[in-house]
Residue, then its C-alpha position, 0 to 999 in steps of 0.5 A: m404517584n407510585k410509592i417507592t418501596s424498599g424493595s424497589k430501592l434495593r433493585y435500583k441500587f443493584d441495577n446501578l451496581m450491575s451497570k458498573g461492570p464485572m469488577a463491581m460484581i466481583g467486589l460485591l461477591g467477594l465482600l459477601s463471601l468474606l462476611v459469610v466466612l467471618l460470621a461463621g468463624f464468629v459463631i464458632y468462637l462465640f458458642g465454643i463449637g468444635p468438631g466432634d469431641a475436640d476442644a472448641i476452636g478459636f475465631v481464626e481457626g474457625s474462619w479458616q475452617s469455614l473458608m475451606r468449606t466455602l471453596d470445597s463442599g466435600t470438606m464437610g464430609g468428615d465433620e463430627g458433632w451436630s453443632f459443628r455440622i450445622v455451621a459447616f452446612c450453612v457455610t457450604l451452602g453460602g459457598i455454593f451460591i456465593i463463591s460459585t457465582l464469584i468464580g463465574v463472574l471472574s471467568s466471565g470478566i476474564e473472557g470479556q477482557l480477552e474479547e476486548m484484547r481480540k478487538g484490538r482496542s489497546f493503545v499502541i506503544e511503538k515509536d518510529h513506526t509506519l502507520i497505515l490508516g484504512w484497508s484495501s487490496k493495496v495493503f498487502t503490496i505495501i506491507s511486502e515492500l516495507c518488509i524489504a525496506g526494513e531489512n536493515q533496520k532495527k525492530p521495524r514496525i507497521v501499525i494498521l488501523a482500519d474499520k475491520d476485525k483485528v483477527e481478520m486483518e491478521d489472518e489475511i496478512r498471514d495468508k497473503i504475505g507469509k513470513m515478514k522477516n524482522m518486521k512486526v505488524i500490529c493491527r487495531s480496529g477502529s475508524p481512521n477519521d475518529l479522533t478517539d480511534l486514531n489515538i489508539a494507533n499512536p500517530y504522534d510517534s509515527k515515522s510516516i502515515i499512509i492513508l488508503a482510500p476505501e474501495e466503496g463509497n465516497a473515497d476522497s471525502q473519507t481520505i480528506k476527513t482522515i487527513l483533517a483528523i491527523t493534522n487538526n487533532p488538538n493533541r497533535r505533535t508539534e513537528p510536521y507529519h509525513i503523510v502519504a494519501e491517495i486521491k481519486d478525483k482531481k476535483n478534490l485535490e485542492v481541498a486535500h492540499m488545503v487540509g494537509k498543507d506541506e505535511v501530506e503528499l497526495i497521489l492522484t491515482d487515476d491520473v498517475i495510472s492513466r499517464i503510465m498507460v498512455q506512455t506504455s501504449r506508445q512504448s512497450g515495457l515502460s510499466m516494468v521500468y516504473q515497477e523496477l524503480m518503485d519497488f524495494d527489491g532491486a534498483e531504487i532511487y536515492f538522494n546523495d549530497e556528494k561533496l566530490l561532485v561539487g564544481k563538476t558539471f552534471a554531465e561529468s556526474l553521469f560517469a562518476y559512478e560504476d554501478s549507479t545511474v545519476f538522472g537528476l538533481q535536488f538543488a540546495d533550495g529543495t527543488v527537484k529537476v530530472n535531466p537538468p542541463m548537462d553544463y550545469v555546475i553542481q553547487p554546495g548543497d545540491k544532491v544527486i538523484a540516482i538509481t542504485e541497489d542501496d544507499d550504501t552502493l552510491i559511491v563515487n568511482n575515484n579512478p574511473q577507467y573506461k573507454i568510449d567506443e566512438g566508432i560505433i556511436v550513431n546519431g539516429q533520430s526518433e520519429k516525430p509524432g504523427v497521425e495515429r489510430t487507437l482502439l480503446l476497448g472497455w471503459n472506466q473512470r480513467a478513460q477520459i484522462i487517458i484520452r486527454e493525455l494521449d491528445n498531448y502526444v499524437g499528431a493532428g488528425s489522429f483517431i480513437k474508436v471507443v468500444s464499450t459493453f455499457d451504453k451509458y458511457g456514450e455521454q462521457v465520450a461525447e463530453v471528452a470529445g469536445e476538449l480534444q485538439n488532435i484527436t477525433i473520437e467515435f463511440a460504439h456500444q458493443d460487447t468487447t468480449g464478443k468474437d464477432v464484434l472484435d473480428n469486425l472491428d478491423v483491429t489490425s488497422y490501428n497503431s495500438v489497442q488499449v484494453l480497460c477493465y470495467k472496474d466501475d461496473l463489475e467485481m474485480q475478478e469478473a472484470d479481469s476475466g472479461t479483459l482476459i477473454t478480450l486479450l485472447h481474441l486479440r491474440r487469435i486475430c494477430e496470429e491469423k493475420d500474422v500482424d504484430l499489434k501493440i496491445v496494452s491492457e489494464m489488470l486489477d489483480i496482480r495474480n491475474r497477470d501470470l494468467a494473462e502471459v499466454t495472451k502475449a500482450d505487450d504490457f500490463i498495467v496492474s494499477d493497484k500494484l503500481i500505486s502501492l509501490m509509489m505510496s511505499q516509496v514516498s512513505e520512506n522518502k518524501k522528496l520522491m514524490d517530486v521525482f515521480e511527478d517530474l517524470m510523469d509530466s508531459e511538459g518535462s523529461e520522461i522515461y522513453l524506450k527508444p531503439a538502441s540503433n539510434y545510439i550505437k550500431p546494433g550487434e556491436t559489443t560495447t559497454f554502457y559507458t558508450l551508450l551513456e555518452s551517445a545519449r548525453r550528446k542528445g541531451e538525454i540520460a541512459i538509465g538502462y536497456r530492454i532485451q526484446a528476446e526476453a520481453f515475455d520472460s517474467e524471470k528476467a523482468y521482461g527483459v528490462k535492466v535498470s542501472p546496469v554495471k557500466s563496465d560490463a560488456i553488452t551487445l544490443s540487437p536492432e530490436d532492443k531498446l535503450i531506456v532514456v530520460a529525455e524531453d521527447 
């Protein structure tokens, strides 16, 4: 057994002191400095020492003179008398070693504290803030939308907690969003599913919580774990949370609901985008309609408990607003119905669901003065689903959902050809083929960006073409680049054969949509942007999730762009009241229109006008579309 020496004990105690951090060292060095100053003052007082021929100085003055020499070694330059010089020299040496070390430790301590602040680990003292947990490309759209939503709020706040450096987050937000008006964004570094880190972001006082799925790894398991960390936290608040989260795989939806119960609204991202893509492939411009409804810049969806409409039929409520458009009801029991029966009588507690510029513009027109132009109303019928041929270029995890969803819309005997650059997806095509009722499917392993490949596919023989990004195999920009090349070849083929082909493409990066305008594709589905918009909207109003689910359900009423000539005689000048009445007679609700001549003009929202002023004069051509909410 080794003998423990006094030196070993001293070093051990010193090590323990060092482990306590800079404050313990500052305390020790401060104490040593004080002892040196007091000891020197005592020696001067005890031996009656004074500078030069001066009288001896007392303890207090001696201590003061000693302190000045520890802080500034140059002070002793003018000292006289060897006794005083020797004491001053010893004190100055102590100052050089002890005080200098103290100053160094103080500097390091302050620098360490600044570094800790830079890491973003301090508790967030905010109330009624929107808390974003996680980091992905969607965060920038969400912040931009919440900035618009918060313009009429006092001191709106967004708090972000992500496993990412705080300064990096702040720099990226500053670069990609710029000025945020009255919105303040607070970033904190930490794991969203760690209870200690989660506490930093103060979820207990939040207005709503948005959980972003990580872009790598098992995203759904991380999302479910984060929901669990919020709802089952021992320190959680008593009132329910308002959580919005994205789930990628439908198999994980039930588990996420079980964990979050009524406190969480789950957006099944791949399912939502697939449904929109299928619907858009059948009616160009639909994605822009959804974008208009989901963003905060323009017309939005609001709920209103309007007492003046109680006792009136739902059909009468359609004409009750001049510059807002009613398209559904939230019943007194909380359930939501888009396009309810026209003869339903509105009851106390029912709320109208309407599209309007802002909540303060949803005002009943007490003296409606409008005229229905009966002479131009027609009763055209939409074509029934028939046999269709669809060409699907590319593949990702959404492709199977798209094919299953398309099977609900087309007639028996329809055909899909899938062409993929990657041969491994042949098994997935064969798997989904066994589930289809109306569609037969064929798979080809070929380069979807190759000129010769596309030329030999007889592209113009198909009713529509869908182009998917290889988001599961390539980096975002590389995937979008491949899509652009494919679209350019498709445009060339259409021009050479003078054929107007319906083309719908998926884009991952919103910035690439502007580049893709040159391809003249009918529509682009920017998946991340649409999901970001939906999450932003639902974070502000929980009940909007029910509305979006109802609109996207193939079993209920959906949004359609139908020929305006099915409703009125084309070329006739009228008002939106007449269009509204013509749609009502078919059991449909007109919510806007699309001008085909502006279909490729981004400055005019690609021709889409949602919730127009009903009394304004409009003239629609045979190519223009009426946007309606209908069952088919």
